[in-house]
C-alpha positions in Angstrom: 33.5 -32.6 -30.0 33.7 -31.7 -33.5 30.2 -31.6 -34.8 31.1 -32.8 -38.2 31.9 -36.1 -36.7 28.7 -36.6 -34.6 26.8 -39.5 -35.9 23.4 -38.4 -34.6 21.7 -37.0 -31.4 20.0 -39.2 -28.6 17.6 -37.8 -26.1 17.1 -39.5 -22.8 14.4 -38.7 -20.2 13.1 -40.1 -16.9 9.3 -40.0 -16.0 7.0 -40.9 -13.2 8.3 -41.8 -9.7 11.9 -41.7 -8.9 13.8 -44.9 -8.2 17.3 -45.9 -7.4 19.0 -47.0 -10.6 17.9 -44.3 -12.9 21.3 -42.5 -12.9 23.2 -45.7 -13.6 21.1 -46.2 -16.7 21.5 -42.6 -17.8 25.3 -43.0 -17.2 25.4 -46.3 -19.3 23.5 -44.7 -22.2 25.7 -41.6 -22.1 29.2 -43.2 -21.8 28.5 -45.6 -24.6 26.8 -43.2 -26.9 29.6 -40.6 -26.6 32.3 -43.2 -27.3 30.2 -44.4 -30.4 30.3 -40.8 -31.7 26.7 -39.6 -30.7 25.7 -36.4 -28.9 23.4 -37.1 -26.1 20.8 -34.7 -24.7 19.3 -35.0 -21.3 15.8 -33.8 -21.1 14.7 -32.4 -17.8 11.5 -33.3 -15.8 10.5 -36.1 -18.1 7.7 -35.1 -20.6 7.3 -31.8 -18.9 10.6 -30.7 -20.3 9.5 -31.6 -23.8 6.3 -29.4 -23.8 8.1 -26.4 -22.2 10.7 -25.8 -24.9 10.9 -22.5 -26.8 11.8 -23.2 -30.3 14.3 -20.3 -30.8 18.1 -20.7 -30.9 18.6 -17.7 -28.9 16.1 -18.8 -26.2 17.4 -20.3 -22.8 16.2 -23.8 -22.6 18.6 -24.9 -20.1 15.6 -25.6 -17.7 14.4 -28.2 -20.2 17.4 -29.8 -21.7 21.1 -29.8 -21.7 24.1 -31.7 -23.3 25.3 -34.5 -21.2 29.1 -35.3 -20.9 31.1 -38.1 -19.2 31.9 -35.8 -16.3 28.3 -35.1 -15.6 27.0 -38.6 -15.7 29.9 -40.1 -13.7 29.2 -37.8 -10.8 25.7 -38.9 -10.6 26.0 -42.5 -11.9 26.4 -44.2 -8.5 23.6 -42.2 -6.7 19.9 -42.7 -6.3 17.0 -40.7 -7.8 17.4 -39.0 -11.3 19.6 -35.9 -11.8 17.4 -35.2 -14.9 14.5 -34.8 -12.5 11.1 -36.1 -13.2 7.4 -35.4 -13.6 4.0 -37.1 -14.1 3.3 -34.9 -17.1 1.4 -36.5 -20.1 1.7 -34.4 -23.2 -1.5 -35.8 -24.7 -3.5 -34.8 -21.7 -2.3 -31.4 -20.3 -4.7 -29.6 -18.2 -5.3 -25.9 -19.1 -3.5 -24.6 -15.9 -0.4 -26.6 -16.8 -0.1 -25.5 -20.5 3.2 -23.5 -20.9 2.6 -19.7 -21.2 3.9 -19.7 -24.8 1.3 -22.2 -25.9 -1.7 -20.9 -23.9 -3.2 -19.1 -26.9 -3.2 -22.2 -29.0 -4.1 -24.7 -26.4 -6.9 -23.3 -24.3 -9.2 -26.2 -23.7 -9.7 -27.8 -20.3 -7.6 -30.8 -21.4 -5.0 -30.4 -24.4 -2.9 -32.7 -26.6 0.4 -31.0 -27.1 1.9 -33.9 -29.0 2.3 -31.7 -32.1 4.5 -29.4 -30.1 6.5 -32.4 -28.7 7.2 -33.6 -32.3 8.2 -30.0 -33.4 10.5 -29.9 -30.3 12.2 -33.1 -31.2 12.9 -31.8 -34.7 14.2 -28.5 -33.2 16.7 -30.5 -31.1 17.7 -32.5 -34.1 16.8 -35.7 -32.2 17.5 -38.9 -34.0 16.6 -41.4 -31.3 14.7 -40.9 -27.8 15.2 -43.2 -24.9 12.5 -42.8 -22.3 13.0 -44.5 -18.9 9.8 -45.0 -16.9 6.8 -47.1 -15.9 3.7 -48.0 -18.0 2.4 -44.4 -17.8 5.6 -42.8 -19.1 6.1 -45.6 -21.7 2.6 -45.5 -22.8 3.1 -42.0 -24.2 6.3 -43.4 -25.8 4.2 -45.8 -27.7 2.2 -42.7 -29.0 5.4 -41.0 -30.2 6.5 -44.2 -31.9 3.2 -44.3 -33.8 3.9 -40.7 -34.7 7.2 -41.7 -36.3 9.7 -41.1 -33.4 12.5 -43.6 -33.1 12.0 -44.7 -29.5 14.0 -47.3 -27.6 12.4 -47.7 -24.1 13.7 -48.8 -20.7 11.5 -50.1 -18.0 11.4 -48.6 -14.5 9.0 -48.9 -11.6 9.3 -50.2 -8.0 6.0 -52.0 -8.6 7.7 -54.1 -11.3 4.4 -54.1 -13.3 5.6 -53.0 -16.8 4.4 -56.0 -19.1 6.8 -58.0 -21.1 9.8 -57.9 -18.7 10.6 -59.9 -15.5 12.5 -56.9 -14.2 12.0 -53.1 -13.9 14.7 -50.8 -12.5 13.9 -49.9 -8.9 12.2 -53.1 -7.8 15.2 -54.9 -6.2 16.0 -51.9 -4.1 12.4 -51.6 -3.1 12.2 -55.2 -2.0 15.6 -55.0 -0.2 14.5 -51.8 1.7 11.3 -53.4 2.7 12.8 -56.5 4.1 15.4 -54.3 5.9 13.0 -51.9 7.5 10.5 -54.7 8.4 13.3 -56.4 10.3 14.3 -53.2 12.1 10.6 -52.6 13.1 10.4 -56.1 14.4 12.2 -55.1 17.5 9.5 -52.7 18.5 6.6 -55.0 17.5 8.2 -57.8 19.6 9.0 -55.4 22.6 5.3 -54.3 22.8 3.8 -57.6 21.6 1.9 -56.0 18.7 0.8 -56.7 15.2 3.0 -54.8 12.8 1.1 -53.2 9.7 3.3 -51.9 7.0 2.0 -50.2 3.9 4.1 -50.5 0.8 3.8 -49.2 -2.7 1.9 -51.3 -5.4 -1.1 -49.5 -7.0 -2.4 -52.4 -9.3 0.1 -55.0 -8.8 1.2 -56.7 -5.5 4.8 -57.7 -6.3 6.4 -55.3 -3.7 4.4 -57.0 -1.0 4.7 -60.5 -2.2 8.5 -60.8 -2.6 9.3 -59.6 1.0 6.6 -62.0 2.4 8.1 -64.8 0.4 11.5 -63.9 1.8 10.2 -64.2 5.3 9.8 -60.6 6.1 6.1 -60.9 6.9 3.5 -63.5 8.0 0.9 -62.3 5.7 0.3 -59.8 2.8 -2.7 -58.3 1.0 -2.5 -57.2 -2.5 -4.5 -55.3 -5.2 -5.4 -58.4 -7.1 -7.5 -59.9 -4.3 -10.0 -58.1 -2.1 -9.5 -59.5 1.5 -11.7 -60.1 4.4 -10.4 -58.1 7.4 -11.9 -60.5 10.0 -10.0 -63.5 8.3 -6.7 -61.4 8.2 -7.1 -60.5 11.7 -7.7 -64.0 12.8 -4.6 -65.2 10.9 -2.4 -62.5 12.4 -3.6 -63.2 15.9 -2.8 -66.8 15.5 0.6 -65.9 13.9 1.3 -63.7 17.0 0.3 -66.4 19.4 2.6 -69.0 17.7 5.6 -66.5 17.8 7.8 -66.9 20.8 8.2 -63.1 20.8 4.4 -62.6 20.6 4.2 -60.4 17.6 3.2 -60.8 13.7 3.6 -58.8 10.6 1.5 -58.0 7.6 2.5 -56.0 4.4 -0.3 -54.0 2.9 -0.1 -52.9 -0.8 -1.3 -49.3 -1.2 -3.9 -50.6 -3.8 -5.2 -53.3 -1.6 -8.9 -53.1 -0.7 -11.3 -54.7 1.8 -14.1 -56.9 0.5 -16.9 -55.0 -1.0 -14.8 -51.7 -0.9 -12.7 -49.8 -3.7 -9.3 -48.6 -3.3 -8.8 -45.9 -0.8 -7.5 -42.4 -2.0 -5.7 -39.7 0.0 -7.7 -37.1 -2.1 -9.6 -36.7 -5.2 -6.9 -34.8 -7.1 -5.6 -36.7 -10.1 -2.3 -36.6 -12.0 -2.1 -36.2 -15.7 -2.3 -39.9 -16.2 -5.7 -40.0 -14.3 -4.4 -41.5 -11.1 -5.7 -40.2 -7.8 -3.2 -40.2 -4.9 -3.7 -43.5 -3.0 -3.4 -43.4 0.8 -5.0 -44.7 4.0 -5.3 -48.4 3.5 -2.6 -49.2 6.1 -4.2 -46.9 8.6 -7.6 -48.6 7.8 -6.2 -52.2 8.2 -4.4 -51.2 11.5 -7.6 -49.6 12.9 -9.7 -52.6 11.9 -7.4 -55.1 13.4 -7.6 -53.4 16.8 -11.4 -53.4 16.4 -11.8 -56.9 15.5 -8.9 -58.7 17.4 -10.8 -59.2 20.6 -13.0 -61.7 18.7 -9.9 -63.9 18.3 -8.0 -63.0 21.5 -10.5 -63.9 24.3 -12.1 -60.5 24.2 -8.9 -58.6 24.6 -7.6 -56.2 22.0 -4.3 -56.6 20.3 -2.5 -53.3 19.7 -0.7 -52.6 16.4 2.3 -50.5 15.0 1.3 -48.9 11.9 4.1 -47.8 9.4 3.8 -46.3 5.9 7.2 -47.0 4.1 6.4 -44.6 1.3 9.4 -42.8 -0.2 11.9 -44.6 2.0 11.9 -47.5 -0.3 12.5 -45.4 -3.4 15.2 -43.0 -2.1 18.9 -43.3 -1.4 21.5 -45.4 -3.4 20.7 -48.4 -5.6 21.4 -51.9 -4.5 23.7 -54.4 -6.5 20.9 -55.3 -9.0 19.7 -51.9 -9.5 23.3 -50.9 -10.2 24.0 -53.8 -12.7 20.6 -54.1 -14.5 20.4 -50.4 -15.5 23.9 -50.5 -16.8 22.9 -53.4 -19.0 19.7 -51.8 -20.0 21.4 -48.7 -21.2 23.9 -50.7 -23.2 21.1 -52.8 -24.7 19.4 -49.6 -25.9 22.6 -48.4 -27.5 23.0 -51.9 -29.2 19.6 -51.4 -30.9 20.4 -47.7 -31.8 23.8 -48.7 -33.3 21.8 -51.2 -35.5 19.2 -48.6 -36.5 16.6 -50.5 -34.6 13.8 -48.7 -32.9 10.3 -49.2 -31.5 11.6 -51.6 -28.9 11.5 -52.0 -25.1 14.6 -53.5 -23.5 13.8 -56.3 -21.1 15.1 -59.1 -18.8 13.3 -62.3 -19.4 14.0 -65.8 -17.9 17.4 -64.6 -16.8 18.4 -63.3 -20.2 18.5 -59.7 -21.6 16.3 -59.2 -24.7 14.1 -56.6 -26.4 10.5 -56.7 -27.5 8.2 -54.3 -29.3 7.4 -51.3 -27.2 3.7 -51.4 -27.7 3.4 -54.4 -25.3 3.2 -51.5 -22.9 -0.2 -50.6 -24.1 -1.5 -53.9 -25.3 -1.6 -55.8 -22.0 -1.2 -55.4 -18.2 1.1 -57.2 -15.7 -0.4 -58.5 -12.3 0.2 -61.2 -9.8 -1.3 -64.4 -11.1 -3.6 -65.2 -8.1 -4.1 -68.9 -9.0 -0.5 -69.6 -9.4 1.2 -67.4 -6.8 -1.2 -66.2 -4.0 -3.1 -68.4 -1.5 -6.3 -66.5 -1.0 -7.0 -68.5 2.1 -3.8 -68.0 3.9 -3.2 -64.5 2.5 0.4 -65.1 1.6 2.5 -66.3 -1.5 2.4 -69.9 -2.7 5.8 -71.4 -3.6 5.5 -75.2 -4.0 8.3 -75.5 -6.6 11.0 -73.4 -7.8 12.0 -75.4 -10.8 12.2 -73.2 -13.9 11.0 -70.2 -12.0 12.5 -66.7 -12.9 14.9 -65.0 -10.5 12.0 -63.0 -8.9 9.6 -66.1 -9.0 6.3 -64.4 -9.9 
């Protein structure tokens, strides 16, 4: 392309966990931008690529960013994951051991804010607009950059569907689809052995990924981060569900952030990422063990065995489903619509069945959780759905 005709440069990055639908979003942005006369730069490894750049035209920065073409994005556009790669780096909070070598002399505290370097790197790349795709952690740093004067247009992505302001985040539909599918697969074993099936799913602070499959009939009960549950009550319900089932089994979905009454979240270890999150893990194991321990109380003194399965990365890997192929394409084009009008500081969203955009700082000004009073029956430990009139596509 003749550089004299280039209208500007657009950067795009993906941060946080991978989900199906990221590559279709990258493709949509790139195809449209190139045809509108823009140059598109793919930034590797999310914000990690942005702090690792060496500002020298002769330096090899190919590990941090590269120019995107139609051929590149077309090859990846129908696949899962992100070909730009990703990380949980937060430039405003970089531990000393993760500071790039060429910045170590200047940034030598235990925790360092490399935002000044990010701003200089954006100038070095002649970046006119930046399109970050991520969840509330990745996008919260986008808000910081916007406040620093960077022209940001953000796209929401997270399996948990907990970015505020939007009904839909890239990755959520595939996660729900896979959860339903794999629950149905595991029913055969649960029924064959007459057990209670315990499945741990993603959901650190919000229980949408457990609620929707349960609402769709994949499980009898679900426990979510928004409500601390009583394990004896849960066990009693599941034993009763099992008794009523002709195949003599029952199913519970457990959000990774769910917790017993009087107990905090369970963590796999104390190591934290740059956003301050310790790795969750173990609540499914704990629920499974407790059900076996408590079940004799509700089953004539006999223990009910369990099947305990952690779905983990199975729901975030592989190809996107239909919605996660279509919505990312729309989000990418929405972002370009705004850029072509010179509008920035926005988050593209899907609200009440219609695509729109709102100020990006909604990401840091509020949180999105399951509304317990409206959508979750704390006695039955399952979703409430009395009327569907005027409800959004995903109901909650």
